[in-house]
C-alpha positions in Angstrom: 105.8 86.8 93.9 102.2 86.6 94.2 101.9 87.8 97.3 104.1 90.3 96.9 101.7 92.0 94.7 98.7 91.2 96.0 100.0 93.5 99.4 101.4 95.8 96.5 97.9 96.6 95.1 95.7 96.9 98.5 98.4 99.0 99.6 97.4 101.3 96.9 93.8 101.2 96.9 92.9 100.6 100.2 93.6 103.8 103.2 94.9 100.7 105.5 95.8 97.6 106.0 97.3 94.4 108.5 99.3 90.7 107.7 98.3 87.8 109.8 100.9 85.7 108.8 100.0 82.9 111.1 96.4 82.3 109.7 98.2 83.7 105.8 95.4 86.7 105.4 95.4 90.3 105.1 92.9 92.4 106.6 91.8 96.4 105.0 89.8 99.0 104.8 87.6 99.2 101.8 87.0 102.9 100.7 83.7 103.7 97.8 82.9 106.8 97.2 79.2 107.0 97.0 77.0 107.7 93.8 74.9 109.8 96.3 77.2 112.0 97.8 79.7 112.7 94.8 76.9 113.7 92.5 75.5 116.3 95.0 78.4 117.7 96.3 81.0 117.4 93.2 77.7 118.0 90.8 75.9 120.6 92.0 72.9 118.7 92.9 69.4 120.6 94.7 69.1 118.4 97.7 72.0 119.4 99.4 71.9 119.6 103.0 71.1 123.2 105.1 74.6 124.4 105.0 75.2 123.5 100.9 77.8 120.6 101.8 78.5 117.1 103.0 79.9 115.5 105.7 83.0 113.0 104.3 80.9 110.3 106.2 78.1 110.8 103.5 80.5 111.0 100.8 82.0 107.1 101.1 81.8 104.2 103.0 84.5 102.0 104.6 84.0 98.6 105.4 86.7 96.4 106.8 87.6 92.9 104.9 89.7 90.1 104.6 91.5 88.2 102.0 93.7 85.5 101.4 97.2 86.6 100.8 97.7 85.0 97.5 94.6 86.9 96.4 91.5 84.4 96.7 88.8 84.8 100.2 87.8 88.4 99.3 85.1 88.6 102.4 84.1 91.8 103.3 82.7 91.4 107.3 81.3 94.9 108.0 78.7 96.7 106.3 78.0 99.7 108.2 80.5 102.3 106.2 82.1 103.7 109.1 85.1 101.2 110.2 88.0 101.7 109.2 91.5 100.3 110.6 92.0 97.6 111.5 94.4 95.2 113.0 94.4 91.2 113.8 94.7 90.1 117.1 98.1 88.0 117.9 96.4 84.9 117.3 94.6 85.5 114.4 91.1 85.0 115.8 89.8 88.4 116.3 90.5 92.0 114.6 89.3 94.9 116.6 89.4 98.0 114.5 87.5 101.8 114.8 84.2 102.3 113.2 82.4 106.2 112.9 82.7 109.6 112.4 85.0 111.8 113.5 84.4 113.1 117.1 81.4 110.1 118.1 84.6 107.2 116.9 84.1 103.6 119.0 86.7 100.7 119.7 84.8 97.4 118.9 86.6 93.6 118.2 84.9 90.9 115.5 85.8 87.5 115.3 87.6 87.0 111.9 84.5 85.4 110.7 82.7 89.1 111.0 80.4 87.6 114.0 80.4 88.7 117.2 80.8 92.2 117.2 82.0 94.2 120.2 81.1 97.5 121.1 84.5 98.2 123.9 84.5 102.0 124.0 82.4 105.1 122.1 82.1 108.9 122.0 85.2 109.4 121.7 86.7 112.4 119.7 89.3 110.5 118.2 91.5 107.3 118.0 94.9 107.8 117.1 96.5 104.2 117.7 95.6 101.1 119.3 98.1 98.2 120.2 97.0 94.6 120.9 98.4 92.7 124.0 100.8 89.9 123.3 97.7 87.4 125.1 95.4 89.0 122.5 93.5 90.0 126.0 93.5 93.7 125.5 93.8 97.1 123.6 96.7 99.8 124.7 94.8 102.8 123.4 96.2 106.3 122.5 92.5 108.3 122.3 91.0 112.0 122.9 87.4 112.5 124.8 85.4 114.7 124.2 86.1 115.9 127.5 90.3 115.5 127.8 92.0 118.4 126.6 95.4 116.0 126.0 95.1 112.5 124.2 95.4 110.1 127.2 96.6 105.8 127.0 93.4 103.6 128.2 94.1 100.1 128.6 90.9 97.8 127.5 89.5 94.6 128.1 88.8 93.2 125.6 86.4 90.8 127.1 85.1 92.9 129.6 84.3 96.5 128.6 83.6 97.6 131.8 86.9 96.7 132.2 89.1 100.1 131.6 92.6 101.4 133.3 93.1 105.2 131.6 96.6 105.7 132.0 96.4 109.9 131.9 99.2 111.3 130.0 100.4 111.8 126.3 103.6 109.0 127.0 102.3 107.1 123.9 103.3 109.9 121.3 107.3 109.6 123.3 106.9 106.5 122.5 107.5 105.9 126.2 103.9 103.2 126.8 104.2 99.8 124.9 102.9 95.9 126.3 106.0 93.7 127.7 106.2 91.0 126.2 103.7 88.8 128.7 101.1 91.3 128.0 101.4 92.1 131.5 101.7 95.8 132.2 102.6 98.8 130.3 
């Protein structure tokens, strides 16, 4: 009952979360408004940008956090203010997440303790979704590059950033692209 309550509270106050049953922890995006951005945009302080408004990334900070399912052990594992959409690896040892403001998004992987952050792909217009392979060695990513007209599907290795397979097409949206049970093919 207590675990259900904690998950309910987290789902109300955070923008995204996933639970890893095998490690008993929840990974989530903690969003918090910055005082400076609030004062400048809502209260009308004098120090606004040349357009008179600030971007959303200047109004809030988003970081990846983990917490035990019983509500103990809270730990923030990123501190850049741009991290969101975390997903546990199948074995619970790593977390994949997006980072950056719109049109400059990157896909990252970090150890569950917050160490060894690796940027896998960067400078994308948008990452719509991603899924871990069952073996935890690759990510299937549905994204839009700055140069592409349509969303694309890529397979990205977490051990070799240059190992990227561009599959093209928007089959993801139609529910076609999924890993087989071994994680070797899509």
